[in-house]
N, C-alpha and C positions, 0 to 999 in steps of 0.2 A: 829690186832692195835696196830699204834704208841701211848705211855703214852701222855699226854702233861701237862708241868709243872703246868697247870692252870687248871688240871683236877682235881675234887675229887679223897681226896689219898685211898676211899673206893674203887674206880674205876678203880686201874691201872691194866694193863695188864700183869700176873703172869706169861706170858711163855715167858716174855723177858729172864729170867733167873735169879739164886739164886745171882748170882755178882753183878746184878746191883738192886741198891735201888735208886729213884728216891728222890731229895732233901727233899723233903716236907714228904716224909716218913721218912726218918731218922733226920730232924731237923735240917740236913748239910747246908752248903751255898754251896756246891759243886761249881768248875768253871767247862767251858766247856774242857778244857783238863783233869780235872776228871772223865765227863761225858764220854767223848770218850774214854778215854781210860779203862772204865770199860764195855764199850759195845765193845770194839775191844775184849775182854776176850770171848765174846760170838757170835753167827753165824750172829748178825744183824749190820756186822762192816758196811756194805753200808747205811743201815738206820740210822745208827748213825753218818756217816760221810753227808749224806743226812741233818739229823738235823741238824749239826752242819753249814754247808754250809748255810743252810739257818739262825740259829742263826747268822751266820755273815754278809751274805746279810741282816736282820733285823736291826741288830746292824749298819751297815754301812747306810741302810737308817735313820735310828732314827740319826744317825751323822749326815747327810748330811741335815736334816731334821731340828735339831737343828741350824745347822749352817745358813738354808736359814731363819730360825726365828730369828736369829741373825739380818742377813741382813736387814729383813725387819723392825726391832725393828729400828734400824739405822735410816732406811729410813724414819719409824713413828717420829721417833726423830728429822729430820731434814725435814718434812713437817712440823712439829708442828713450828719447829725454825723457817722454811719461812713463816707460817702462820702469827706466832707473829710477826717478822718483817714487812713483808706488810701489818698489823694491824696497827702497829704503823707509817710507812709509809703513810700508808692514814688519820691518825690522822695528821700526820706532815703537808701533803698538806693539809687539812682543816684548820690547823690553819695558816697556809703559806695564803689561799685566802681570810680567814680572818681576816687575820692584811692587805693585800693588800687591800682587800673593804673599811676597816678601816682607811686605809692610805691615799686611794683616797678620801672619805667623809670627812676628815678633811682639807687634802690640799684644797677642792673644796670650804669647808667654809672657811678658810682662804681667797682663792683670792678672795670670795664674799667680805669678809671685808675689802682685803685692795684696790679694787676697791670703795668701801662705802667710804672708808676714803680717797681715792684719788678724788671723785665725789665732795666731801666736802670741800677738801683742792683746789682744782678746783672753786670751786664756790666762795669761800674766794678771792682767788687770782684774779678772775673776779671783782668779787664785787670792791675789794681796786683799780683796774685798771680803773674799770668805775667811781668812787667819785674822783681817782685821775685826769682824763681827764677831768671829770665836772670842775674840780677846777682848772685846764691851761685855759680851754675853758673861765672860766667865769675871770679872772685875766687876760688873753687876752682883752675880752670884755672891760674891766675895764680900761685899761693902756688907758694914752692918746695919742692921734694920733700924727702922726708928726706937727707942727707948720708946715703954709703955707711957711714962710720966709725957713724954714730948708730944705723944700721939694723941692722950687726951687733953693736953691744952690746946693743940693745932684744931680737934675736932668743937672744942668749945668756943674759939676762935672763930670758927667759920659757923657755926650755929647763930654766934652774936650777931656776924656781919648778914647770915639772911634773915633774921628777925629786923636788923637797921633796914634793909635792906627794902623789905617788904613794907615798914613804917613808913620809910621816904615814900613809896610808889603811892599808898594810898594816901598822903598828904598831897603829893602831886596832882593826882585823879583829883581830889577834892579842888585844888584851888584851878584845875582845868574848868570844873564844871562852875564855879564861882564866875568867872569870868567870861564865860559862854553866855551868850543873848538866850534870852526864856524863848519857847519855841523852837529853835534849833533843833534837829531831828539831830544832827551828830553831836550834839554834846549829851545827848541820854538824859534819864531821869533822875533828878536828884536825889542822895540814897537818905532816908528817913533814920 
C-alpha cells in the first residue's frame, strides 16, 4: 500500500522503510526531489518514480486548469463588457428613436401652425383684394361717362386713322411689288 500525503498520519505504511518519513510525519515541507531521493534509497524506486510522475501530471493538469480558468475569466470579462456595451447601445437606440419621434411630432405641429398662419394671411389678402376691387368697380360706375360731342369726335378720329392706315398699307404693297423682280412667285401678280 502506497502512502497518501492526505491520509491520516497514524495509518502510514511502515514497510516503506525507515529512510522515508512523509512530510506530515516529520512536520517538514519536503519537496518532490527530497521525496524521490528518500524513496530511491529503498526498494520502492519504481513506486516513487510513478508517484513523482503522477504528481507531475497532476501539477501539469492543475497548471493547465489554472490557465483555462484564466482564459475563461478573460472571456467572462469580455462577455460582461460586451453585454454592458450592448445594453448601452440599446439605450442609445431607444433615445434616438424617442428623439426622432419627438422631432417628427414637433415638425408636424410646426407645419400645422405655418399652414394655419398662411391660411389666415391668405384670407386677409383675399379680403383686401375684394374690398379694393369693389372700390374700383364703384369708382368706375361713378365716373362720368364721355360726353356725346367728345365721343363723336373720338369716333371720327378713329375712322380717319383707319382710312389713313388702309391707304398706307396699299401704298406699301404697291411699292413692294414694284421692287420685287419679275417672275418671283412671292411678289404676286401686279394690280391692274
